[in-house]
Backbone bond lengths (Angstrom), bond angles and torsions (degrees), N, CA, C in turn:
res aa  C-N    CA-C-N  psi(-1)  N-CA   C-N-CA  omega(-1)  CA-C   N-CA-C  phi
1 M - - - 1.463 - - 1.524 109.82 -
2 K 1.327 116.52 136.87 1.456 121.32 176.82 1.519 109.77 -68.83
3 I 1.336 116.26 144.85 1.460 120.58 179.28 1.523 110.14 -123.46
4 I 1.336 116.04 156.63 1.464 122.37 176.45 1.520 107.80 -151.29
5 D 1.302 116.16 150.35 1.454 121.98 173.69 1.535 108.54 -93.02
6 L 1.328 117.03 139.65 1.467 121.76 173.81 1.520 107.30 -111.50
7 N 1.315 114.99 115.88 1.450 123.12 -163.97 1.535 109.99 -120.81
8 A 1.324 117.63 146.18 1.466 120.61 175.37 1.521 110.76 -142.93
9 D 1.329 115.52 148.37 1.457 122.17 172.34 1.524 107.77 -84.65
10 L 1.329 116.44 121.79 1.466 120.97 -175.29 1.529 110.85 -132.61
11 G 1.329 115.43 -179.82 1.461 120.71 178.66 1.509 113.03 68.49
12 E 1.330 116.96 27.33 1.466 119.89 -170.81 1.528 114.16 -100.50
13 G 1.320 116.42 27.71 1.450 119.47 169.52 1.517 109.94 -90.02
14 F 1.327 115.52 -168.58 1.462 120.26 175.05 1.518 107.80 -162.64
15 G 1.331 117.11 125.14 1.455 120.11 -178.16 1.518 110.97 59.89
16 D 1.330 116.18 -126.21 1.463 120.77 179.95 1.524 112.67 -84.14
17 Y 1.318 117.93 -2.03 1.461 121.65 -177.20 1.523 110.26 -92.92
18 R 1.304 116.08 135.36 1.462 121.74 179.20 1.525 109.56 -124.89
19 I 1.327 115.91 134.84 1.463 121.59 -178.90 1.519 110.80 -91.89
20 A 1.318 116.90 -43.95 1.461 121.55 -174.93 1.526 109.61 -133.95
21 D 1.328 114.78 165.90 1.465 120.73 176.51 1.531 108.13 -89.18
22 D 1.328 115.44 80.62 1.463 120.44 -176.23 1.525 112.15 -60.97
23 N 1.324 116.81 -35.48 1.466 119.98 -179.61 1.518 111.56 -61.41
24 A 1.324 116.83 -35.49 1.461 121.04 -179.86 1.526 112.20 -84.29
25 L 1.332 116.38 -31.21 1.469 119.99 -177.87 1.526 112.69 -75.69
26 M 1.322 117.11 -38.36 1.465 120.15 -171.74 1.534 113.43 -55.55
27 P 1.349 120.18 -41.97 1.472 118.79 -178.71 1.531 113.88 -68.71
28 L 1.340 116.65 -13.11 1.464 120.32 -175.48 1.519 113.32 -92.80
29 I 1.335 117.18 -12.11 1.461 120.89 -174.06 1.521 110.69 -113.64
30 S 1.332 115.93 172.36 1.462 119.77 178.15 1.523 112.64 -114.73
31 S 1.333 117.33 -14.22 1.463 119.84 172.43 1.518 109.59 -148.90
32 A 1.327 116.01 150.83 1.460 121.59 -176.82 1.524 110.01 -130.13
33 N 1.332 115.26 137.28 1.458 121.91 171.62 1.523 106.96 -102.10
34 V 1.307 117.64 114.61 1.460 122.03 -171.73 1.528 110.80 -104.13
35 A 1.326 115.91 127.18 1.462 121.34 177.74 1.523 110.02 -60.52
36 C 1.329 115.39 141.40 1.466 120.83 -170.98 1.529 113.73 -110.69
37 G 1.332 117.17 22.32 1.452 119.94 173.06 1.511 116.05 100.02
38 F 1.335 118.36 -6.96 1.465 119.78 -178.61 1.531 111.73 -94.18
39 H 1.330 117.96 -57.06 1.471 118.76 177.07 1.518 111.18 -88.27
40 A 1.321 116.50 -19.37 1.460 124.29 179.47 1.521 107.41 -173.78
41 G 1.341 114.78 173.18 1.460 119.28 177.14 1.521 112.82 87.54
42 D 1.304 115.63 158.41 1.465 122.40 174.89 1.525 107.91 -152.98
43 A 1.312 117.40 -176.78 1.467 121.00 -174.37 1.525 112.32 -58.59
44 A 1.326 116.72 -46.20 1.466 119.93 -177.71 1.514 111.51 -66.21
45 I 1.330 116.44 -41.07 1.463 120.43 -178.95 1.526 110.44 -68.33
46 M 1.331 117.22 -41.51 1.460 119.66 177.35 1.530 110.89 -61.82
47 A 1.322 116.56 -44.65 1.460 120.04 -179.73 1.517 110.83 -60.71
48 N 1.337 117.22 -44.14 1.458 120.94 179.63 1.524 111.37 -65.77
49 S 1.333 117.15 -37.39 1.463 121.21 179.44 1.524 110.97 -62.77
50 V 1.319 116.36 -41.21 1.464 120.62 179.05 1.528 109.86 -65.35
51 V 1.315 117.24 -42.96 1.472 120.80 178.23 1.527 110.65 -59.83
52 L 1.328 116.76 -44.27 1.461 120.74 179.90 1.530 111.14 -64.99
53 A 1.342 116.13 -43.83 1.467 119.88 179.32 1.529 110.65 -59.57
54 K 1.321 115.82 -43.20 1.469 119.53 179.03 1.527 110.92 -65.67
55 Q 1.305 117.12 -41.96 1.468 121.17 -178.97 1.521 111.70 -58.63
56 F 1.338 116.36 -41.06 1.461 120.44 -175.67 1.533 112.96 -103.23
57 Q 1.358 116.27 7.98 1.469 121.93 177.69 1.524 111.75 55.43
58 V 1.321 114.25 46.08 1.456 122.94 178.10 1.528 108.36 -98.16
59 D 1.325 117.35 134.98 1.459 120.60 176.94 1.529 110.14 -58.06
60 L 1.327 115.69 136.23 1.460 122.31 -175.87 1.524 110.36 -105.39
61 G 1.329 116.31 123.25 1.447 120.31 -179.77 1.519 112.40 -129.21
62 A 1.325 116.04 152.10 1.466 122.08 177.44 1.519 109.37 -90.80
63 H 1.327 115.82 129.75 1.467 121.93 178.84 1.523 106.91 -106.92
64 V 1.316 115.81 104.86 1.466 123.10 -167.00 1.524 110.66 -102.11
65 G 1.330 117.66 127.99 1.458 120.31 -176.91 1.510 113.32 -140.05
66 F 1.334 114.57 -171.21 1.462 121.54 176.13 1.538 110.68 -72.42
67 P 1.338 118.11 155.79 1.464 121.31 174.65 1.530 109.56 -76.22
68 D 1.331 115.89 79.28 1.470 120.75 -168.24 1.525 110.47 -146.17
69 L 1.333 116.62 68.57 1.459 120.17 178.88 1.528 111.66 -62.14
70 L 1.331 116.92 -39.68 1.465 119.78 -177.61 1.522 111.93 -64.85
71 G 1.320 117.13 -36.94 1.464 120.71 -177.40 1.510 113.84 -101.53
72 F 1.347 116.78 9.03 1.462 122.24 179.11 1.533 111.93 56.88
73 G 1.313 116.25 27.63 1.461 120.60 177.09 1.511 114.91 72.35
74 R 1.327 116.93 13.36 1.469 119.97 -176.40 1.523 113.02 -102.99
75 R 1.328 116.57 6.19 1.454 120.54 175.96 1.527 108.93 -102.06
76 R 1.324 115.98 132.77 1.461 119.91 178.52 1.521 109.55 -69.59
77 M 1.323 115.46 132.70 1.455 121.21 -178.16 1.528 109.32 -122.99
78 H 1.313 115.59 142.47 1.464 120.75 179.83 1.528 108.49 -100.18
79 I 1.326 115.02 98.87 1.460 123.03 -176.96 1.527 107.15 -129.10
80 D 1.331 116.91 137.40 1.462 118.10 -177.12 1.525 110.33 -61.82
81 T 1.316 114.88 149.32 1.465 121.67 -170.13 1.517 112.93 -62.02
82 D 1.333 118.01 -39.86 1.469 119.93 179.42 1.526 110.92 -60.48
83 T 1.324 115.95 -41.81 1.465 119.90 178.85 1.522 110.74 -65.46
84 L 1.332 116.76 -42.02 1.466 120.39 178.01 1.530 111.00 -60.33
85 A 1.317 116.26 -39.97 1.469 119.86 178.32 1.525 110.23 -62.86
86 H 1.330 117.27 -38.85 1.472 120.06 176.19 1.531 110.74 -65.30
87 Y 1.329 116.64 -37.54 1.464 120.39 177.42 1.529 111.17 -62.11
88 V 1.329 116.46 -36.94 1.467 120.37 177.06 1.528 109.87 -62.23
89 T 1.328 116.03 -49.68 1.468 120.58 -179.97 1.532 110.90 -60.03
90 Y 1.312 116.30 -42.92 1.471 121.98 -179.10 1.525 110.63 -57.95
91 Q 1.326 116.89 -46.69 1.465 120.76 -176.79 1.527 112.10 -71.55
92 L 1.321 116.43 -39.42 1.465 119.31 175.22 1.525 110.33 -59.54
93 G 1.315 115.52 -43.24 1.458 120.29 -178.96 1.515 112.64 -64.40
94 A 1.337 116.51 -35.42 1.464 120.29 -179.57 1.530 111.00 -62.42
95 L 1.327 116.40 -51.45 1.466 118.89 -178.22 1.526 110.96 -70.99
96 A 1.326 116.51 -37.73 1.468 119.67 179.20 1.524 111.55 -61.04
97 G 1.332 117.34 -32.31 1.451 120.60 177.83 1.522 111.98 -63.21
98 F 1.325 115.77 -44.59 1.468 119.46 178.58 1.526 110.91 -69.87
99 A 1.332 116.55 -34.60 1.466 119.82 177.20 1.528 110.55 -64.09
100 R 1.325 115.89 -42.44 1.466 119.76 179.25 1.524 110.89 -64.78
101 A 1.335 116.46 -41.18 1.454 120.42 -179.72 1.533 111.61 -63.44
102 A 1.338 115.72 -31.87 1.464 120.55 -179.93 1.522 112.36 -91.15
103 D 1.336 116.70 -1.18 1.464 121.66 -177.69 1.526 110.63 55.73
104 Y 1.339 114.26 51.82 1.466 120.39 179.31 1.524 107.70 -140.79
105 P 1.331 118.74 133.05 1.462 119.88 -171.71 1.535 113.74 -75.53
106 M 1.322 115.57 146.24 1.460 122.07 167.95 1.527 106.41 -92.37
107 T 1.317 116.68 119.93 1.462 120.08 -169.21 1.524 114.77 -100.88
108 H 1.333 117.63 -24.81 1.456 119.10 -172.50 1.522 111.20 -153.72
109 M 1.322 115.46 174.13 1.458 121.01 174.19 1.520 109.28 -147.61
110 S 1.323 114.28 159.30 1.474 120.29 174.72 1.519 108.18 -148.96
111 F 1.331 115.21 159.04 1.458 120.89 177.29 1.527 109.33 -94.88
112 H 1.320 115.83 137.98 1.457 121.74 -176.08 1.520 112.46 -97.47
113 G 1.327 115.39 147.22 1.458 123.08 163.58 1.513 115.66 51.75
114 A 1.340 114.99 -131.72 1.460 120.61 -174.91 1.527 111.94 -63.34
115 L 1.329 117.23 -36.69 1.462 119.15 177.88 1.521 110.08 -63.37
116 G 1.317 116.78 -42.78 1.457 120.64 177.78 1.509 112.58 -62.47
117 N 1.330 116.29 -41.54 1.466 119.95 179.88 1.525 111.07 -65.95
118 M 1.320 116.73 -42.11 1.465 120.13 -179.21 1.522 111.30 -66.11
119 A 1.338 116.85 -41.91 1.468 119.88 178.54 1.523 110.97 -67.27
120 A 1.334 116.86 -35.64 1.461 120.62 179.72 1.513 111.94 -64.85
121 E 1.322 116.36 -28.49 1.460 121.97 -177.25 1.519 113.49 -89.01
122 D 1.329 117.92 -16.24 1.464 120.68 -167.54 1.530 111.13 -139.37
123 A 1.319 116.35 106.20 1.467 120.89 -179.46 1.517 111.72 -62.22
124 Q 1.338 117.75 -29.84 1.464 120.75 -179.69 1.526 112.05 -70.30
125 L 1.325 116.90 -20.09 1.457 120.64 172.47 1.524 110.46 -91.93
126 A 1.323 116.66 -41.34 1.466 120.67 -178.14 1.531 111.51 -60.05
127 L 1.319 117.22 -41.25 1.471 120.69 -174.02 1.527 113.06 -60.88
128 P 1.337 120.55 -52.27 1.468 118.54 -179.51 1.532 113.04 -67.28
129 L 1.321 117.64 -31.52 1.463 119.45 177.98 1.526 110.34 -67.72
130 L 1.315 116.55 -42.51 1.460 120.28 178.57 1.526 111.35 -71.89
131 S 1.319 116.56 -29.67 1.471 119.46 175.32 1.526 110.17 -64.34
132 A 1.333 116.44 -35.29 1.461 120.24 175.96 1.526 110.55 -65.64
133 V 1.334 116.41 -39.28 1.464 120.19 176.31 1.526 109.98 -62.39
134 K 1.325 115.98 -44.61 1.464 119.92 -178.26 1.517 111.33 -63.29
135 A 1.332 117.11 -39.23 1.462 120.29 178.57 1.526 110.85 -65.39
136 F 1.318 116.35 -31.70 1.467 121.23 179.49 1.525 111.30 -76.73
137 D 1.346 115.98 -49.79 1.464 120.46 -178.72 1.529 108.93 -163.63
138 A 1.315 116.13 101.11 1.464 121.59 -176.77 1.523 113.11 -70.68
139 T 1.339 117.67 -9.67 1.465 119.98 -179.12 1.530 112.55 -88.71
140 L 1.325 117.30 -7.47 1.458 119.12 179.65 1.525 111.04 -64.97
141 I 1.321 116.35 141.69 1.463 122.09 173.79 1.523 107.51 -83.12
142 I 1.330 117.07 136.47 1.463 121.29 176.60 1.524 108.28 -95.16
143 S 1.327 116.05 119.20 1.461 121.72 178.75 1.516 109.02 -100.26
144 T 1.333 116.72 122.55 1.461 120.75 -176.50 1.516 110.11 -158.57
145 T 1.329 116.55 161.55 1.453 119.49 174.61 1.527 109.34 -67.34
146 A 1.312 115.68 155.67 1.466 121.50 -173.46 1.527 111.86 -76.94
147 G 1.341 114.92 145.74 1.450 120.84 168.67 1.513 115.79 80.29
148 N 1.333 118.21 14.49 1.462 118.91 -179.32 1.529 111.06 -109.25
149 A 1.329 115.73 -177.01 1.456 120.13 -175.85 1.532 112.28 -67.52
150 V 1.328 117.71 -31.48 1.461 119.93 178.74 1.522 110.19 -64.97
151 E 1.331 116.84 -45.35 1.468 119.36 177.41 1.525 110.78 -60.72
152 Q 1.327 116.09 -46.49 1.466 120.48 -177.68 1.526 111.50 -60.01
153 M 1.326 116.51 -49.30 1.468 120.25 -177.74 1.530 111.36 -69.13
154 A 1.318 116.78 -36.57 1.468 119.37 178.55 1.515 110.99 -61.88
155 R 1.314 116.68 -43.08 1.472 120.11 179.03 1.524 110.56 -66.52
156 E 1.331 117.70 -38.93 1.465 120.46 178.17 1.527 111.35 -63.46
157 L 1.326 116.85 -32.02 1.463 120.76 179.45 1.523 112.49 -84.20
158 G 1.325 116.84 -2.56 1.453 120.46 175.88 1.519 115.18 89.75
159 F 1.330 116.79 11.77 1.459 119.65 178.02 1.527 111.04 -73.74
160 R 1.299 115.17 153.10 1.452 121.48 164.16 1.526 107.35 -80.02
161 V 1.328 117.12 135.87 1.464 121.55 -173.35 1.523 110.34 -121.13
162 A 1.327 115.72 137.00 1.461 122.13 171.03 1.522 107.46 -110.29
163 T 1.331 116.81 113.96 1.458 120.30 179.23 1.525 109.13 -85.15
164 T 1.328 114.73 133.82 1.452 121.38 -167.83 1.524 112.14 -121.72
165 F 1.331 115.42 138.25 1.463 122.61 173.25 1.516 108.30 -102.86
166 L 1.324 117.11 120.96 1.455 121.16 178.59 1.527 108.40 -84.93
167 A 1.323 115.41 105.55 1.458 121.51 -168.05 1.518 113.32 -61.33
168 D 1.330 117.45 -34.11 1.458 120.48 -174.11 1.527 113.60 -105.67
169 R 1.355 116.20 20.55 1.456 120.38 179.49 1.519 110.67 -124.63
170 A 1.333 115.27 143.56 1.464 121.34 178.82 1.528 110.40 -83.03
171 Y 1.325 115.43 148.23 1.463 123.34 176.56 1.525 109.90 -113.95
172 D 1.335 115.79 151.43 1.466 118.90 173.86 1.525 109.68 -96.41
173 R 1.323 116.05 -179.56 1.476 120.52 -174.41 1.518 113.17 -65.43
174 K 1.331 117.68 -17.05 1.458 121.64 178.23 1.529 111.90 -90.07
175 G 1.349 116.02 -0.46 1.451 119.70 -179.20 1.510 113.56 83.84
176 M 1.333 117.51 10.84 1.460 121.79 178.52 1.519 109.67 -95.17
177 L 1.325 116.25 152.37 1.459 120.84 176.81 1.520 110.17 -67.30
178 V 1.331 115.89 138.79 1.458 121.24 174.87 1.531 107.95 -74.01
179 R 1.311 117.59 133.07 1.461 120.79 -177.02 1.528 110.50 -60.20
180 R 1.329 115.25 140.67 1.458 121.73 -172.87 1.523 113.90 -57.41
181 G 1.316 118.22 -29.40 1.454 120.46 -177.94 1.516 114.29 -72.68
182 L 1.320 117.56 -10.96 1.461 121.35 -176.71 1.528 110.81 -91.04
183 P 1.343 117.00 148.12 1.472 120.43 179.74 1.527 111.45 -59.48
184 G 1.329 116.34 134.24 1.460 120.72 177.41 1.503 115.01 83.78
185 A 1.339 117.87 2.08 1.470 120.55 -177.07 1.521 111.71 -67.79
186 V 1.336 116.56 -36.81 1.461 122.06 178.19 1.528 107.85 -110.13
187 I 1.331 116.30 128.71 1.464 121.90 -176.78 1.524 108.56 -100.10
188 H 1.327 116.11 116.91 1.466 121.25 -174.89 1.525 112.82 -99.03
189 D 1.328 117.14 -17.17 1.468 121.31 -177.68 1.530 109.43 -74.65
190 L 1.330 116.48 112.33 1.459 121.27 -175.76 1.524 111.54 -58.81
191 Q 1.307 117.51 -42.04 1.463 120.36 -178.36 1.524 111.65 -67.02
192 L 1.320 116.81 -35.93 1.461 120.34 177.63 1.524 110.46 -66.92
193 V 1.325 117.06 -42.61 1.465 120.55 176.76 1.526 109.81 -60.50
194 S 1.322 115.83 -44.23 1.461 121.65 179.17 1.527 111.14 -58.71
195 Q 1.327 116.36 -45.67 1.463 121.02 -179.29 1.526 110.96 -63.71
196 R 1.336 116.77 -38.74 1.468 120.69 179.71 1.528 111.10 -63.26
197 V 1.334 116.63 -42.18 1.456 120.50 -178.91 1.526 110.75 -67.77
198 I 1.320 117.09 -44.00 1.466 120.11 178.86 1.527 110.45 -61.73
199 R 1.329 116.41 -43.04 1.471 120.09 178.23 1.524 111.23 -61.44
200 L 1.331 116.34 -43.13 1.461 119.93 -179.49 1.523 111.10 -61.93
201 L 1.334 116.60 -44.48 1.457 120.30 -175.64 1.520 113.16 -75.98
202 T 1.321 117.79 -24.47 1.467 120.18 -179.13 1.527 112.65 -97.93
203 Q 1.343 117.23 -30.88 1.458 120.81 -175.79 1.530 113.75 -115.87
204 G 1.335 116.55 -16.37 1.460 119.56 -178.95 1.506 114.00 73.67
205 T 1.342 116.87 22.94 1.461 120.36 -178.51 1.525 111.08 -133.67
206 V 1.334 114.72 159.67 1.466 121.82 174.55 1.523 107.31 -138.45
207 Q 1.319 116.02 146.19 1.467 119.94 176.35 1.517 108.90 -87.29
208 T 1.324 116.55 127.51 1.461 121.00 -179.02 1.525 110.28 -78.37
209 I 1.327 115.83 170.09 1.455 120.39 -179.62 1.531 111.28 -65.60
210 E 1.343 116.06 -21.52 1.467 119.84 176.67 1.522 112.21 -83.35
211 G 1.348 116.44 -5.63 1.462 120.32 179.90 1.512 114.26 93.48
212 E 1.335 117.59 5.48 1.452 121.22 -179.86 1.532 110.46 -88.85
213 V 1.329 116.06 162.80 1.457 121.72 178.95 1.521 108.93 -99.03
214 L 1.335 115.35 126.72 1.464 121.17 -176.72 1.524 108.99 -119.71
215 N 1.340 117.01 126.92 1.464 121.00 174.41 1.527 109.18 -73.86
216 M 1.324 116.45 137.29 1.456 119.97 -178.18 1.523 109.89 -149.89
217 Q 1.327 115.99 123.59 1.456 121.62 177.16 1.523 108.24 -109.16
218 V 1.325 117.09 121.57 1.458 120.32 -176.29 1.522 110.83 -132.72
219 T 1.327 115.14 162.21 1.469 121.34 176.53 1.521 111.52 -114.64
220 S 1.348 116.47 -3.56 1.458 119.84 -176.67 1.520 110.54 -148.69
221 V 1.331 116.04 143.46 1.462 123.01 172.75 1.518 107.57 -112.85
222 L 1.338 116.30 127.72 1.454 120.82 -174.40 1.516 111.49 -115.57
223 L 1.337 115.92 140.34 1.456 121.56 169.80 1.514 108.38 -123.62
224 H 1.330 116.08 153.08 1.461 120.35 -178.17 1.526 110.43 -92.95
225 G 1.319 116.01 124.72 1.452 119.76 -179.78 1.514 113.26 -64.79
226 D 1.357 117.46 -24.06 1.461 120.39 -178.42 1.525 112.69 -86.95
227 T 1.339 117.65 -5.10 1.464 120.40 178.12 1.529 109.59 -72.65
228 Q 1.327 116.03 137.63 1.459 119.97 178.11 1.533 109.65 -58.48
229 G 1.326 116.76 132.40 1.459 120.42 -179.35 1.509 113.84 79.98
230 A 1.343 117.59 20.71 1.469 121.21 -176.35 1.523 112.13 -60.55
231 L 1.323 117.43 -37.93 1.461 119.91 -178.46 1.524 111.29 -66.25
232 A 1.327 116.58 -43.87 1.469 120.33 177.15 1.524 110.29 -63.75
233 L 1.330 116.44 -38.43 1.460 120.33 179.23 1.525 110.84 -65.33
234 A 1.326 117.86 -42.45 1.464 121.10 179.54 1.526 110.69 -61.18
235 K 1.325 116.33 -43.02 1.464 120.36 178.64 1.517 110.61 -63.44
236 Q 1.347 116.88 -41.82 1.453 121.19 -179.31 1.529 111.42 -66.05
237 L 1.315 116.21 -44.78 1.467 119.66 -178.46 1.524 111.19 -65.11
238 R 1.317 116.49 -40.52 1.469 119.04 178.00 1.526 110.13 -61.80
239 Q 1.323 116.63 -42.93 1.464 121.00 177.79 1.524 111.17 -63.29
240 D 1.330 116.65 -43.47 1.464 121.33 179.89 1.527 111.74 -62.37
241 I 1.337 115.46 -47.52 1.464 120.49 -176.34 1.527 111.03 -63.13
242 E 1.309 115.55 -49.06 1.464 119.18 -179.86 1.524 111.21 -68.96
243 G 1.330 116.76 -28.62 1.459 120.87 -179.24 1.514 113.81 -67.90
244 I 1.343 117.11 -24.19 1.471 119.61 178.36 1.530 110.87 -100.52
245 G 1.335 115.88 14.42 1.458 120.04 173.73 1.511 115.63 81.74
246 V 1.322 117.42 20.00 1.459 121.54 177.84 1.527 108.37 -99.92
247 K 1.320 116.96 134.89 1.459 122.00 -178.49 1.523 110.77 -92.04
248 I 1.320 116.87 134.30 1.460 122.21 178.87 1.523 108.89 -87.93
249 V 1.339 115.61 118.78 1.470 122.00 -174.06 1.521 108.98 -136.33
250 P 1.342 119.45 134.01 1.458 121.68 177.43 1.528 111.84 -56.48
251 I 1.347 115.93 147.06 1.464 119.15 -173.53 1.518 112.84 -62.22
252 S 1.330 118.56 -30.14 1.462 120.00 -179.46 1.517 112.04 -66.47
253 Q 1.323 117.47 -17.88 1.464 121.58 -179.36 1.519 112.61 -97.48
254 H 1.336 118.15 0.29 1.461 120.89 175.55 1.524 109.15 -76.08
255 R 1.299 115.67 145.10 1.466 119.68 178.59 1.538 110.90 -126.95
């Protein structure tokens, strides 16, 4: 039977503010990318996210971004590379601390928002950031979209990689995510997202924003917890995936 990971970005509130219903989303997914306090999240939210992940046996991952609470990590920032590498280590350490306290492993990491987009476009940025990850924990799985600089550099460094399809985001003909500020970059139609995922899992292709057909092989399908209707989307995707005979399995259990 074919398997796939169902992944979501979670823990993205701050203080008394909550972005998504993490308590309801966690049982529906198989892996979670948890904000580590820079683009979102705080100590209490991280601790609760780890408890929820352990309760539902969901793979726990660090979602590492720019220090940009006001912009939710989606604004490009010009920060020297050495400092950015330290920021990566800092965020990994934050979530790993709560994971250790809960006696539950941190299995993977991914780059969030603008930092993720910049690293995906530039191997000279991806390499030192991933080197910081390797120095912290070389066993972590790197979760990233397929065919970009992060995937390339991660494989060169010997990491295990989980290639991810962002269900509610448009891709261009080069396989890169369309920038959020452009029309059509974020797909809000639940049925359209559903159709894209079914097509990907049955045909191995996705239609780009230009209307072309792009081959794409992935091990994980991701939805954004901060997207409006995320809970309904998670329920729909789980139903769709299981309905076509694909088993949902955490990425750490893929072989």
